[in-house]
N, C-alpha and C positions, 0 to 999 in steps of 0.2 A: 563634458561629453556625456550627456544624459542618455542612458540606455535602459529600457525596461524589457524584461523577458519573463517567461514562465521558467522559474528556476529549475534546473535539472536535479537539484538536491532536495529541495523542500516542496516542489510542485506548486508553488504559489506564484502569482503574478507580482513582480516586484521590480523596483529600480535598483541599479547597481551603483555603489560608491567606488571611487578609485581607492585602491588599497594604499595606505601610507607605507613608504619604505624608509627604514632607519639606516643611517650610515654615521661614521665617526669622522669628524674633521681632523685637521693636522694636530689640534690640541687634545684630541681624544674625546671631545664633547659629542654627545649624541645629537644628530640632526634628523629631521623628518622631511621628506619630500614625496611628491606623487610618484608612484611606481610606473614610469613610462620608459619604454625601450623603442629605439628606432631600428627597424629591420633593414636588411640590405635592399629590400624592394621598395623602401621609402615609406612603408606603413609604420605607424606608431602602434605598439602593442602595450596593453596595460592589464593589470589584474583588477577585476571587478569583484566587489564583495556584495553578496546578497543582503539587502536590508532586512530580510526576514530571518534567515537561518545563519547568516554571516559566513557562509561557505564561499570559496573563491571560484571564479571562472576566468579564463584567459580571453581577452577581447582584442580584436584587430580594428583599428580606426574607430568609427562610430557605430560598431556593431556589425560590420560587414562579415565577420566570422567570429564565432564564439565557441570555445571548447570547455567542457563538453557541450554538445549541442543543446540549446534550450528546448524545452518540451513544447509541443504544439498547444494551442488554446484548447480548453476543455470543451466537450460536446454537450449541448443542451440536454438536460435530463428528460425532456419531453419526447426526445427521439427514442423509439423502442431500442431496448438493449442490444438485440442482435444487429440492428443497423448501426447503432453507435459503435459497436466493436469494429465493424468494417471501416467506418469513418475514422475512428481513432487509429486504426492500422494505416490507413492512407495518410493521415497526418504525420504519423511516426516515420513512414517511408520518405515523405517530403523532407522532414527535419534532418534526416541523415543522408540526403542526396540520392535516394533511390527513386528516380523520377518515373521510370517505366512502371515500377511496382505501385507507386502512388496513383498513377492514371488507371491502372488495371483495377485497383481497389476502389477507386471512385466510381468506375463503371459498375463494379459489383454492387456498390451502394444503391445505384439507380435501379438495377435489376431486382435486387432484394426488396426495395421499396415498392416497385411495381407489383411484385408477387404478393407482398404483404397487404397491398391495397386492393387485391382481388383480381389482378390481370390473369387471364386464362390462356392467352395466346402463347404460341410455342417459342418465339424468339423475341429479343429485346426491342427490335424495331416495332413489331406489332404490339408488344406490351405497352410501350410508351404511347402509341397511338390509341390503344384501348383506354388508357387512363384519361386521355383527352376526350374521347367519346363519352366516357362515364361522367365527365365533368369534375373529375378529381384534380386535374391540372388544366391550365389554359394553353393556348397555342404557343405563347411566349415561353412558358415553362417547358413545353414539349421540345422547343428548340434548344433550350439549355441542356436537357437530358440527351438530346441527339448529339450535341457537340461532345459531351462526356463519352458517349458511346463510341464515336469516331476515334477519339484520341485513345480511349481505353482499348479498343480493338487493335490499333496500331501498336500499343504497348504489349499486348498479349501474343501477337503473332509475328513470327520471324519474317524478315524481308520487307517490313512496312516502314513508314517514315519514322525517324527517331523521335523520341519524346524529350524535349528540352525542359529546363527548369520552369520556364514561363508556361509551357503547356501543362505541366503537372500542377503548378500553382493555380492556374485558371480552372482546370478540371476539378480540383479539390474545392475551390470556391463555389463553382456551379453545383457540385454534388451536395455540398453543405446547405446551400440556399434552397435547392430542390427539397431536401429533407426538412428544412426550416419551414418552407411554405406549406408542406402537406402534413406536418406534425406539430411544429412549435406554435405557429400562428393560430391554428384552431384551438390549441390548448390554452393560449392566452385569452382568446375571445371567450371560450367557455368559462374560464375562471372569472373574467370581468362580468359576464352575464349572470353567473351564480351570485357574485358579490352584490349585484344590484337587484337580486330576486326576480330575474326575468326568465 
């Protein structure tokens, strides 16, 4: 049952080993076996031990549920700190099952990025279009941002469509890719250019 997570204890990406369980047989001899339990729902539960810090987590099946919740993946340092804070909050919301909050924070990431990139228009619809006109993003990336805006608006306003786990996951992916395209890839290109003296 190989499972890799961002450990909630040591904050590192690591794989989990199944914790050995000790018991005594009828002669009183110590025996070791994998610590697996079958729940009433048919799922196998096991204790996973972090390969890095050796702290335990409780795992259902092949990682369908993990307690405490694993941390989200780290945000690239090329993304400005204020935007990274919003993205990290969106990731944290997703990791604990707060799907509306995740979508709303993903939308906030898009809007803050638009403002940081110089958009002057009054609302997010126009700000996204403005970045396209400025050549900061392409039409395809404009569409990504628009999808995040739609779901984020539903998340933030009463009486709108519900936000499912899949909605939140996709919003978060789109928001992170949006930030990646406008901050991380230019940073990588600039570094390679400087390394070659161009």
